[in-house]
N, C-alpha and C positions, 0 to 999 in steps of 0.2 A: 034508484040512479043513482051509476057507477062510475065514478071515478078515477081520474086514472093518472097514476103517479113514475115518477120517474125513477126506474130501479137500472142501478148506475152497469153495465155491458163493458166486462170486462175487455181489454183488449186481445188479451193473448188469445180468447176463446171465441171461434165461430163456428156457430151449428155443432157448439159440442167439442172440436178441436179448434186444438193449438192454430193459429197464425204463427206461419212462419216469417220471423225476422229481415226482413228484406235490407242485401248487400251493402253494400259500399256499388259495388260498380253496378248494382242494377239500379241505387237511388240516382251512380253520377250518368248512366244511359238511359233516367227520365226525365229529367234536369232537363231543361229549353234554355235556361237563361243564361247561358255565353256560349251558344252557337253563331248568331252571328259574330260573332268577336274574333273565336274557331273557324271558321271557312275565312272571314276575309282575312287572318292567317296565315292557311295552306294559298290561301288565290293572291294575295297581294303586292308581296313581289316578283310572282315573274309577270302578273297587268302595269306595274310603272317598268317595268325595264323595259316591256314593250311600250308602251308613251314611249322613254325617253328613247327607245329606236326608232320611232314613227316624227319622234323632233328631229333628233342626230340628222336623220337624212333627211329629212327634208330641207332644213337649214342648209348642208351640205351644197341640194342637187339645187339649190337656188341659187347659192353663192356662184359652185360650175353656172352654171347659165346665166347670167349675170356676166363672168370673167369670160365663157364662149360670144354672150353678145361685144365684149368692149373686142376683144381680140377681130371679131368681122367689123368691130364699124373702124376701126386704126387699122386694117390691114385696104378697109376700102380709100380710107384716106393715104393711104402709102399707097396704094396704085395709082390713084386718079392724078397723083401730085400732088394735093392740096398739101400733104405735108412733106417735104425733100426728106433722104439720108443726115445732109443740113442740120435741120433742125431738130430734130434727134438724137442726133451723136456724142450733141456733148452727156458730160458724166453722168448718167441717171436721169436725165430727161427723159429718155419713154416709160423705165417703170413709175416715174413721175405721173403720167402723163398717165395709163394703166390702175396705178390707188387710181388717183380720183374717181374713176369709175367702179369701180370692186364693194363687195358686200360685206358691209359689221369689217372691213379692213384695223388692223392694229393700227395703231399712229408709222407712219412711214415706211410700214407694209415690209415692217426686216423678213419677215417669210414669202418673201415674192417674190418667184427668180423669172428674168428677161429673156429672149434668142433671139436674137435676130438678124437669119443673113441669107444671104443670095448664094448664087448655084447657074451651072448653065447652060444645064437640063434640066429637067424635069427625074432625065431617071436617075440622078446625081440628088437628091434630097430624102435625106436622114425617111426610113420608117418607125423606127427604132427610138422610142423616147432617152436623155444620156441620166439613166438612176442604177444610182452606187447598190450592193446586195438586200439591201434594211433597207428599200425599198428608196432611199432621200436623194435628192436632184445633186448632180458628178458636179457644180455651177467649175468647175476644171471647160469642161464641153460648149458654158456657154461666154454668147460678145456675141453685144449689136455691130453689123456691121451691112447695114441697105444698100442692095444695089439704086441704081438708076435707072432711069425711062428705058420699054422695055426687055429688063433681068425679069429676073425667076425669082422671088423671094419665100420667103418661109418663115414663120413669125408664132415660138411658139413661149405657153405663158404657166409659169408652178406656180403653187399655188402653199404651203404647210397651214393646207385649215383643222386650224383648234377642237376637238373638240370637247364642250360644253359638260357633259353632264362626266363626273368622277366615276361611274357605276359602267360607263358605255369604252369608257377612254382604253382599253386593253382589249377590247371586246371588236374593236372597228375602226383600229388604229394602221394605216395600210404602211407605219416609218414608226421601225422598230422602235422602243424604249420610249416614244417621246409624244403622245398621248396625241397624233397626227395622224390627218392624212390629204394626199398626195393630192392638189387636182390637177388638173392640167385639160390646157386649150392648144387646138393645131390652127395657122393657116398658112396654102400654100397658094403663089398668085401672077401670075405675070403681072411687071406694070403694062399701062401703060404710055404710047409712045409719046409720053407731053416735051413741052418745047425743056 
């Protein structure tokens, strides 16, 4: 009966020829243990930038829509005489009314600016925004002076919306060097001939 005996085989000899030693590069390319970590490192930053951008744009769009709804609601109340010029002419009364309707406002709404003016004709109503070269609101051109019955009025609301993500501040800011973007809403109407 034949017995099988283990004969040691030299690792460096393969079929009579010496086996080539693998290089460091070949071993690195053949090793798959860190592949997921490397792939994640390559796509992680662009992926998170995209997620942060979506969140920032969604929040600012929501804030813009809420502010636009507040402007429309206030314009309707002024147009029908539910709120009169005397009611909102007190200092900061109009600003406080709008601040209470905004989405995620800072306490006291320090970045909220309101302009309410009356005009003799619709042709006289301004069609441009009072912004500085840096993209900020020019507060010297703003005032609160609502008209009475049958007058033409324009309400403009400006809000310096803070960009919440540090990575996105300098990429999507519209007010230079502040990390904020300007949101605004406008409503123009003619008051009803209320008594």
